[in-house]
N, C-alpha and C positions, 0 to 999 in steps of 0.2 A: 430158590434160585435155579435157573435153567442149567441142566447138565447134559452135555453130549460131547464126548472127546473130539468129535470131528467138526464141531462148531466153535468158532472163536468170536467173542464180542470185543470190539475195539472201541474204547471211549476216547474221543478227541485225538485220533492219530495224526501224525504229520501228514499234511496234504500230499506230500511227495510219494507216500506209499500207497495212495488210493488210485485205483484205475478208474479215472473219470469217465472213460468210455463205457465201462461196466456199469457205472451209476446211471448213465443215460440209457443203457440197455435195460436196467431194472425198471426205470420209468416206463419204457415201452412195454415191458412184460406185464405191468399192472395197468396198462392202458391210460397212462397219464400224459400221453403226447410226447412230441419231440422236444428235446432240450439240447442245448449246446454244451459240450464238456467244459469249455472255459467259463461259461456263465454259471453252470451249476457248481463248479469248483469255487467260484467267487462267492456265491450265495452261502455255501457250506462254510467257507472261511470266515464269513461275517456272523455265523451262528455262534451261540454261546456254548452249546454242547452238541456233539455229534456222536452217533453210535453207528458203526458199520459191523455187519455180521458176515462172517466168511464160513463157507463149508469147504474144507480142503483147499483153502486159499482162494476160493471163488466167491465173489460177492453174491449174497442171497437176500440181504435185508439191510435196512438203514432207517434212520430217523434223526431228527435234530430239533433244537429249540432256538427260539428267538425271544429276547426279553429286554427289559430296561434296566436290569441289574438290581431291582429292589421290589417293585410292586407287581408288574405284569409279565407273564411268561406264556409262551404258546408253543405247543408241540406241533411240528410240521413235517411233511415228507416221510411219514411212517409208512414204509413199504416193505412187503415180504414177497419174494418170488412165489407165484402160485403153487409151484411144486413143493414148497416148504411151509405153506400155510397150515393152520390147525395143528401145529406142533408146539405152541407156546412161545415161539420166537417173537412175535409181535408184542405179546404181553410182556415179555422180558425187556424188550427195547423200551416200551412205555414206562415200565417200572424203573429202569436204570436212569432214563432221562428225568423222570419225576423226582427221583431221589436227589438229583443235583439241584433241584429247585426248592429245597426246604426254605421256608421263611417268606416265600412270595405270597402276596395277598390274593392274586387271581392267577390260576393256571388253566388255560383253555386249549382247545384244539378245534380244527375243522376236519371232520371226517370226510373221507372220500365218499362219493355217491354210493349208497348201498351198504356202507360199512358201519353205520351207526350202532347196529346191534353188537358188534365186537366191543366197542367202547362201553356200552351200557353193561355188558356182561362182566367187565372188569372194574365196574364201580363208578364210571363217569356218568354225570347227569346232564341232560339236555338243558341248555340255557333258554330262558323265555325272553331274553332281551338282546339276543345277538342279531346283527344285521350284516348284510353284504352289499356292496355297491358293485354289481356285476360288470365286468369289462367286456363281456360279449353275451350273446343269447345262450350259448351252450353252458356257460358258467351260471347264468341265471336259472336255467332249467335244472342243472345238477345240484345247485346249492341254495335254492330259495323255495319258499312254499307257495308262491303265487303260480297261477296257471298261465302257461305261455303257449 
């Protein structure tokens, strides 16, 4: 288990204590584009499990799950501030979220472009049957194997 007295992991905190503008800022830091605070709050509130990581009360990482309550679960929005990457924080977020999904038949995730090696290193396997219906050319380029 991760241990650093300056780092706090919050599982499923009350939405009122989260700085949603900081969440949007973290999305920008990891280059995932612009999000609206109210929309991202709504998405996180509809998630089954959420993990927020603070360093001296400042948001530095997050992740969440979406699922059907029994068979299928997916980890999404796993993000760590680039200044705090390679310290085990992302691995700890994934483990904490995965621990809450005991009993599910399928646990999946979509890695951010270029981050598949991180997940492979911590034991995740690539699917040979996963597909995406891209909503735009950039998403197709980032998340599919076809040449564009």
